[in-house]
N, C-alpha and C positions, 0 to 999 in steps of 0.2 A: 503346427504344433510352432509354439512361440518359443522363442528361445530366451533363457535366462537373462541374459541382456536386455535383451525387449521389455522382460516384464518386470526387472527392475527401474527402465524408462516410464513405463507405465506406472510406477507405484510411485515413482518421485512427482509425476505430472500430475496423478490424483492426489496426493499428498500437498503438492502447491497449489492446484484448483481448490483442496478445500480449505486452506491457509488464508489463501488470498484474495478469492473470487471476492467475495462480498465489501472487500474493502476497494477491489477497482469498481464495482459500483457507486461504493461514495464518494472515490477520486470524481471518476467520471460525472455523477449529478450535482458535486460542487460547483462544477461550469455549464452541463446542459441542463441544468434544472428540470428534468424529463426524466421518469422515473424507466419507462419502456426504453430509451437513447440508452440512458447510463447502462443498463442490463445488456445490450447489445453492442456497446461498446466495451464492453468488459469479455465477455463472450468472445468479440474478433481478438482481443488481446488475449485471450486465453488459447486461441485457435494459431494465430502468429508464435505464441512461445512453442507450441507445440510443432508447430512445421518446422522452425529451427530448430528444436531439441533432435525431429525426426531427422535433419539434415546433419545432426551431428554436432552442429553448434556447444559451443558450451557457454554457459549463460549463467556468469557468477552468481550478478545479482538480481535475483527474479523478481521481486517487489518492482525496482527501479525501474529492471526492463519493463516490464507492464504499464506501467505508469506512462513512461516515455512511450509507447503504443496508444495508448489511451490518447493520452496530452495530443498527437499528431492528426487522431480520427477524431476527437474531439474538435480539435481547429477545422477542419474539414467541412465537422458539421456544421460550426456557429460561420463560418465562411459562408456556404450552402443558404443557410439561414439570413445572414445577412442581405446576399441577392438577392432571394425570394423578398425580402422585403423593401429593399428598392424597388423592385420592379411592381409591385402592390401602390408603389405614394406614400410610403410611408419612412421615408429616407431622413429624415429630421426628427421625427419622432421618439418618446423618451425609452421606448422600445430599441430601437436602432441604437441609442445612443448607448442602453444598458448594455447590450449585444457586443458592442466593439470595446467596453471593457471588459468585458469576457476573456476578447480575444486578445485582447494585450496582456491579458493576465498570465492566460494560455501560453502564449507565445515566450512570456518571460518567465515561466516556470520550464526548471530545469529538474527532472526528477532524481535525477544523482547528486544532488545537491540539497536537498529537502533538510537533509542534518547539519545544515552549514553552521558555521555562524555561534549565534546566542542559543539556540537548540540543542546541539550538540555538547556546548558548555553545561547548561543547565542539566541536560541528561545525565553527563559524566560526575558532575558535585553534589547531583541528589542520589545516583546509585552509590559514588565511592563513599558518602556521607551513611549510608546504609550498612556499608561494613562487606569486607571482602566477600562473607560464603551468598550475601543477599544478592549483590552487584553480580558475582559468577553466576548463580541460578538463574536471575534474568536474563543474563545474554546468553546465556546457553537455549532458553525457553526461547526470547523473544528474536533474536539473533543469527543464533543458529540454528532454529527452529526445530530445535529436542523437544521430545514428549516430555510430559512430569516423568512418567515411567522411566524412557533412557536417561533422564538426567538422575531419578532417584540411582538407578542401577550405577551409574558413572563416580557418582558422590558416596554412595555407601549411607544412604538416608531415604527416609520411609517420602511414599508420595506425598503424603501430608503435609511434612515439612515444607519439601518442595512448594507446594499451594500455598502454605502460610508465607514463604518468602517472597514466590511473585506478587500474591497481595498483598505485602507490606509494601514492594517496590511502587508497583501501580497505584497503592494510595498517596505516598508520597511524592510519586512524579503528576499523578493529579492535580497537589497543590504548586509545587514547584514551577510547573507548565499550563496554569492553567490559562494565560494568553494563547497560548498556541496548540491547548486541545483540538481545535477542530481537525487539525494537521496530523498531531500526531497520535490523537485516535484512530486514524486512518491507517496512518504506519504500523500502530504497534498493538492495534486491536484493542482500546481500551475504548471499554463504555463511558459514553458519556451521559 
């Protein structure tokens, strides 16, 4: 029989899996350019997350953790591809150059600072301009992972009102973050 603590851990994992798995695939695919490999990397990241949680490790920022795992696994994959291309005599090819560019991009990517600088400023100013209620509801939804029902209960409003405020925020963010949409879409789940 499963303990209450174990059930809660399983529920948290399942919730994070459903919330982040698709974003993990998109993040991986943006570097490896292969759907099957991206799915494999995302699944591997989820496995690492599960193992760490089962070992009692506290992971506060789940998505950056998953992206870090994917980053490292994608680097291994791309480096292996680079070695394979060199062995096949494609050393100076455009494929090799493009592959090296992806490796360099991934090496400089720090998932824990993806919201740094300009993006964070734009995000903050856009949400503040929409008003305290929309800002709070959006943050509860996207950054604290609460469901619409949970937010509605917490704030004493209807789920329809929660949906309205989230939609309002997403529309405004699509406009203000248009130059960053591929990255922000992956992180916030904004459909592009």
